[in-house]
N, C-alpha and C positions, 0 to 999 in steps of 0.2 A: 707852278710855272708850266708853260707849254713844254711838251716832251722834247721837241727839237726846234732850234732857233736858227735863223739865218738873217743876213743883212744884204739888201740888194739896192743897186743904183738904178733908178728908173730911166728908161730911154724914151724917146719920142714915140716909138711904136708901142712901148708898154702903156703909155698914157692913153692910147686909143681904147683901153679897157673902160675908160670913163666916157660917157656919151658926149659930153661937151667937147672934149678933146678930139674924139673921133669925127665930130661934125666940123670943128673949127681948125684942126691942124691937118696939114697935108703930109701925113705920116703913114700912109698905107691903110690897109683894111684888116689889120691883124685882130683888133678888138680883144686882146688878151695880154696878160703879163707873162713874159718868159720866165720860167724857172730853170735856170742854167743846169744842164744835165750833169756837169762835173760835180756840182754841189748837191742838187736835189736828189739825183739818183746815185751819184758816186759816194756821197758822204752821209746824207740823211736817210735815204731809203734804198739801200742796195738791192732789195728784193722787189722793187716796184715794177720792174718789167714783167716778172712772173705773175705778180698779183693782178696787174692791169690786163693781162691777156684774158683773164676770166670775165672781164667786163668790157671787152672790145676797146681797150686802151682809154676808157673813160671812167674816172673815179669821182663820185659825188662827194662834195665837202660842204659842211656847214660853215659858211664864211662870215667872219665878223670884221668889218672895216671901221677903223677909228682914225681920227686925225683928218687932215693936218691940224696942227695946233692942238687945242683942247677939245676938239669935236668928239662927241661921245660915240661909242660903237653902234653900228647898225648891222642888222643881220640879213644875209642873202644866201640863196642856195645856188652854188655854182659847181663846175666840174674842173678837174685837172685832167688834161688830155695829152696825147702824143700821136700826131698823125704820122703816116708812113714817111713823109718827106720832111718832117720836123727834125731839126738838130736838137732842140730843147723841148722839155715839157712846157705846158702852158696852163695858166689859170684862165679859164674860158667859160663859156656858157651863155653869156648875154652881157651887153654893156651895162655899166652901172650909172644910173641917173642921179643927179643931185637930189637930196631929200627935199620934199615940199617945204619943210620948215627952214631949210638952209639952201636956197636955190642957187647959190654960187660956191658951194662948199669945195668942190674939186677943181674949180676953174683956175685957181692960182698955182696949181702944180706946174712944175717946169722940168724939162729933161735935166737930169743931174740930181734931182731930189731923191730922197731915200725911202726905203720901205723896210720896216722890221717885220719879219715873217715868223710866225709861230705855228707849228704843226703838232697836232695830237693824233696818235694812232701808231701802233707798233710796226706793222709791215707796210702799211699805206696810210696816208692821212685820212681822217674822217672829219676833223675840224681844223679850220685854219684861221689864224688871226693876222690881219694885215694892218699895221700901224704906219700911217703915212707921216713922214718927217720932212717938212719943207723948209728950205733956207729962208723963205719969205715970211713965214709965220713967226711972230714974236715969241710965242710960247715954246717954239721948237729951237730957238737960236743956239743955246748952249749944247743941247743934245745933238743937233745937226753937226755942229763943229767937231764934236768928239767922234761921232760915228763916221763923218766924212774922213777924218784923219785915220780912223781905224781901217776903213775899207780901202783907202788909198786908190791905186789904179785898178783894183779888181772890180769886176762887174757884180759878183755875188760871192758871199763867203759864209761858211758855217760860223755860228756865234755860240760859244759855250755859255750856258745859263749863268754860271758864276761870273763870267766877265761882264755880262749885261747888268747883273745886279750890282756888282761893284762899281760899274760905270755910272749907273743911275743914282746910286746912293752917294756917290762922290760929287754929284752935281747939284746945284740949287734947282732941282726939278720939282715943281709943285706936286702935291699929292693927287691933284686932279688930272695930271697928265696921263694920257692913255697908254704910254709905254709901260706903266705899272701893271696893266692887265696881263701882260705876258709873264709876270712874276708872281701872280696872285695865288697859284696853287699851293705853294709852300706855306703861305700865310693861312690858307684854308685848312691845311693839315694841322698846323699849330693851333689855330682857333678851335678845331674840333677837339683838341686836348685841353682847352680852357685857358690858353695863354692870352692874357689881356692885351699885350702889345700887338699881337697878330690880329686880334679882334678889332682893335682900334684902326689898324691899317686897312682891314677889309671894309670898315665903315667909311673911311675917308678916301681910299683909292678906288679908281673905276674898276668895275667888273662888267662883262657883257650882259649879265643877267643877275637876277636875285639869287641868293644862296638858298637852296632847298634842303629839306631834311635828308633827301637822298645824297645830295652833295656832301653834307657833313658826315654821313655814314660812310660814304666812299673815302672821304679824306681821312677819317679815323682809321679805317682799315689800312690805307696806304701808309699812314704814320706808324701803325703797329708793324707793318711789313718792313718799313725803313729801320725801325728800332731793332728788329730781329736781324736785318742785314748788317747793321753796325756791330752788333754783338758777335755775329759770325766772323766778320773781318778781324775783330779783336781776338777771338778764339784762335784763329789761324796764326795770328801774330804771336800770341803767347805760346802756342805749341811749337813754333819755330824757335822762340827764345829758349824754351825748355830743352829742345833738341840740341841747341848750341851751348847748353850749360850756362846760359846767362841768368836764368832763374832756377830755383830748386824744383818748384812744382807749382801747379795752379789748379783751380777747379772753376767750372762754369756754373756758379751757384744758381743763377736764375733758370738754368736748364733743368735743374733738379727741383727747385722750389720757385714756382712762378710768382709768389708774393714776397720773395726776398727783397729787402730794402737796399740791395746792392747786386751787381751782376756777376762779379768775379772775386775770388780770393786767390792771391798769389804769394808765394814765399820766396824771398831772396835773402841770402845770408842768415838763414834760419829764422827770419822774422816775417810774419804774415801781415798783409795789408789788404784792404778792400778796394775794389774798383767799380765805379758806376759809370756805364757807357751812355753818353748823350749824343745822338746821331742826327745829322742834317745832310741833305743833298746840297745845301747852300754853302756859304763860306763860314769861316771860324766865328765871325762876329755875331751870327744869329743867336738870339736868346735861347736858353733851354729852361725847362721846368723842373724844379726840385720839389717833389711831394713832401708833406710833413713827415711821413714815415722815414724817408731818406735823410731829412734834416736831423731828426732825432737820433738815427743810427750814427750819422756822422759826428754829431756833437757828443754823444754819450758812450759810443762804443770804445772798447779798449785798444783797438787797432787803428793804424793810419787809414784814413778814408780819402780816396782821390776820385776826381772826375776825369774820365777819358773822353775828351771832346773829339768825336769823329765827324769830319766834314768832307764835302765833295764826294759823298759816298755813292758808289755804283756797285753793281754785282761783281765787278772785276777788280776794283781798287778803291782807295780812299786815303785820307790823311788823318793824322791824330796828333793831338797835343794833350799831355797829362798834367793835371794840376798838382800843386803842392798839397800837403795835408790839409784837408778841409775842416778839421775839427774846430780850430779857433774861429773861422769864418761862420760855421754853422752855429756855434755858441752865440755869436753876436747877433745873428738873425733871430734865434729863439728868444734872446733877451728882449729884442725889439718887439717881437710878437706877444711877449708876456704882458705888455701894457694894454692889450685890447680889452674891452669890457667883458665882464663875465658872460658866459653863454655864447661867445663868438670864438670859433676855432677855424683858422684858415686851412684850405686844402694843401697849400704849399706856396712857393714863391717862384717867380720868373726872374732869371738871372742873366745879365749880360756877361759873357765870358771874361771880359777885362776886369770884372769885379774881383777875380781871384788870380793868383799867379799861375801861369802855365809854362811848361817846359818847351823844348824845341820840337819842331815838326818831325813826325815819323810817317813814312809812306807805308800804307797797308796794302797788301796784295791778296786777291782772292785765290781760290783754288787753282792749281795749275791746269792748263788745258790737257785733255786726254786725247791721245792719238787714236 
C-alpha cells in the first residue's frame, strides 16, 4: 500500500487543477489542489518544512491519477509547493487535461466530490496517487457514501491503511476499481513470497504499471524486514512476560538457527511449546503462508505448536492473536496433500486465519523511547 493515506473533500478551487474546470468554472486562478497543512504537514510529513527548504519549497512527485469511476490511472509529473503567502501546501505544476481517449473524463467532477490520496516517501513524498471518487459515477456509489460518512464535516483527514482496506473489503467494490491500487503493495509483498491469493489479486486489481523484477525483489526484501519486525515485537513481549513471571523461560530459536521450522520456544508450567510468528502490516484476516517444513514440524513434533498472528505491525507497536495447538490442523492438511500424484511435492499452503482457532487480541509494544 501507499505509505501514507489521506481523504480529501474537493472544493471548487481544487477542481481548477483540471483544465476543463479552470476554463469553465468561475472559481479563481489557483490551478492546484490544496493539501491541508494540519494533515499533510502536521500528520503525514512533519519534517516537510525542513526538507522543502532545500528545494525552494518545491517537491517533485510522480503523480498517478485514477478515477472517477473505473477510469484507469494516468501518469503525470507535478510538484507539491508552498508559497510564502499560502496557508496550505498545494499539488501544483500544470493543469491536468482530459486524456485524448477519454475527452470528458474529469468534466463531471463537482465540489464536494472526494479524493483518496496516497503518498510514498519517508520525509517527503516522491510518488503520489490521486484516486477521484465522484458521487455521480455509478462505480463510485457505495464507496463515496462510506467515505463521505467517514470524512463528515472535515476537509481532509489522515486515513490509516487498515481502515481503508477494511472499508474496501467490506463493500461490493469490483476488483477493477482504482481504490485497490492504494492497497496493492501488501499484495505485492505476499506475491513475492509465492502466495497464490495475493498473485490473483495483483492480476485482477489495478496497478499504475506492470510489476517488474525489481518490484518483486524490493517487495521480497520488505516482506523479510516485516517478518523480522514481527519477531522482534514478539521477542519483547515474551521478555516482558518472563520478567513478570508469566512464563518460565523462552528462546528466540530463529535468531540462533535461521532455518528453524518455528521462531520461538517458550516454557510455561514446566511445559515447552513452539511459536511460529506470521506478520502483516494489514489486518488479522490477511492470509499467511505455512511452508511444508513448518507443517511437518507442527504435525509430527512432540510439543504444542502455535501460530502467533501479528497484524497492524509498525516499528513501535502491533497486535497479536495466538492460535490453539496446530497439530491436529497440520495433520489434516498433510493427509489432504498425501493424495497428490507421485513426484509432486507442494512448497506449502496459504491459510486464512479463520481456518484455525485464535485467542484474544494482545497489544505488542516496541522498545521504549530513550531520553
